[in-house]
C-alpha positions in Angstrom: -0.1 -0.1 -0.2 0.7 3.5 -0.7 -0.3 7.2 -0.6 -3.0 7.4 -3.2 -4.4 4.1 -3.0 -7.9 3.2 -2.0 -8.1 2.0 1.8 -9.6 -1.3 1.6 -12.3 -2.2 3.1 -12.6 -4.2 6.5 -15.1 -5.4 9.3 -14.1 -6.7 12.5 -15.5 -6.6 15.8 -14.2 -3.6 18.5 -13.3 -4.6 21.9 -17.2 -3.9 23.0 -18.3 -6.7 20.7 -19.8 -4.0 18.2 -18.8 -4.6 14.5 -17.1 -1.8 12.6 -16.3 -1.5 9.2 -14.1 1.3 7.0 -17.9 2.5 5.5 -18.5 3.8 9.3 -16.1 6.2 9.0 -17.0 7.5 5.5 -16.5 11.2 4.9 -13.9 11.5 8.1 -10.2 11.3 8.5 -9.3 7.9 10.4 -6.1 7.0 12.0 -5.9 2.9 11.8 -2.8 2.1 13.8 -1.8 -1.5 14.1 -0.1 -2.7 17.3 1.5 -6.1 17.8 0.2 -7.2 21.3 -2.8 -5.3 23.8 -0.7 -4.7 27.2 2.8 -5.4 26.2 5.2 -1.7 27.1 5.5 -0.6 23.6 2.0 -1.0 22.9 0.9 0.7 25.9 3.2 3.3 25.5 1.9 4.2 22.1 -1.8 3.8 22.8 -1.3 6.2 25.8 0.3 8.6 23.4 -2.9 8.4 20.9 -5.0 8.8 24.3 -3.2 11.9 25.7 -3.3 13.6 22.0 -6.8 12.2 21.2 -8.5 15.7 21.5 -5.8 17.1 19.6 -6.3 14.3 16.5 -9.9 15.3 16.8 -9.3 18.4 16.4 -7.3 17.9 13.0 -10.2 16.4 11.9 -9.0 12.4 12.4 -11.0 9.5 14.4 -8.5 7.1 15.7 -9.0 3.2 15.5 -6.4 0.3 16.7 -5.8 -3.2 15.6 -4.7 -6.0 16.8 -4.8 -9.6 16.5 -5.8 -9.9 19.8 -9.4 -11.2 21.1 -12.0 -8.3 22.1 -11.6 -9.4 25.8 -8.1 -8.6 25.8 -8.5 -5.2 23.8 -11.2 -4.3 26.4 -8.9 -5.1 29.1 -6.8 -2.9 27.4 -9.0 -0.2 26.8 -10.4 -0.2 30.5 -6.7 -0.2 32.1 -5.6 2.6 30.3 -8.9 4.4 29.4 -8.7 4.3 26.0 -11.5 6.8 24.4 -11.2 4.9 21.0 -12.1 1.7 19.8 -9.5 -1.2 19.3 -10.5 -3.8 16.8 -10.0 -7.3 16.8 -8.0 -8.9 13.4 -8.2 -12.3 14.8 -8.4 -13.7 11.3 -5.5 -11.7 10.2 -7.5 -9.9 6.8 -7.2 -6.5 7.9 -3.4 -6.8 8.5 -2.9 -8.5 5.3 -5.2 -6.1 3.4 -2.9 -3.3 4.5 0.3 -4.9 4.5 0.9 -4.7 8.3 1.3 -8.7 8.0 4.2 -10.4 8.0 4.7 -14.3 7.5 8.3 -14.0 9.4 6.6 -13.1 12.4 2.7 -14.2 11.7 1.3 -14.4 15.1 1.6 -10.1 15.4 0.7 -7.4 13.2 3.5 -5.2 12.1 3.5 -1.7 13.9 2.1 0.3 10.8 -0.1 3.3 10.5 -2.3 4.3 7.6 -4.0 7.6 7.6 -6.7 7.1 5.4 -8.6 10.5 3.8 -12.3 11.5 4.2 -12.8 9.9 0.4 -11.1 6.6 1.4 -7.2 7.2 -0.2 -4.4 6.6 2.0 -3.0 9.9 3.1 -0.2 8.3 4.6 1.6 4.9 4.8 4.0 4.6 8.0 6.0 1.4 8.7 7.9 0.1 11.7 6.9 3.4 13.6 8.7 4.2 16.6 5.9 3.4 19.7 7.4 6.0 21.7 7.3 9.2 19.3 4.8 8.1 16.8 1.8 9.5 18.1 3.0 13.2 18.2 5.2 13.0 15.1 2.1 11.8 13.2 -0.4 14.8 14.8 2.3 16.9 13.9 2.1 15.9 10.5 -1.4 16.5 10.0 -3.1 19.3 8.5 -6.3 20.7 9.9 -8.9 18.5 7.7 
C-alpha cells in the first residue's frame, strides 16, 4: 500500500463486541494504527500517546482506530486499564493486516507496527511502517493538516 491508493474495506469486532467497518468512517479522516499485542510495553506507550493526544487528533479531523490480532476480551481489558477513548479492533483472522500490508509471514502471530491515515474520501494519505512506539503519536499528529 502507498499514499494515494484506495483504502481496503474492512469489517471486524471492536473491544465491546460491536462490528466496525471502514464505511462507518466515510467522510472522516481515520488513523488506523496496528499494534502487535495488547498491554505490552511498546503498545501501551503508543496507545497512551494516542489517548493523550486524542482531542488534538479530533481537532485535526481525525478519528483513531487501533488494530491487533488480540481477542475482543484482551482489547477490552487494554482499553479499561488505560482508559482509551477510541475503539480497538480484533483482527483475529489477520484479514485487515493482510489487506493493508501490516502482516509479515516472518512474524505471523503479530501485526507489524504500521499506521495508515485514510482520507475522508477513502484514500491513503500516509503509510507509515515500523513506527517508533514512543514518538509516533506525536510525530503523526504534527504531520497532519487540519482536515
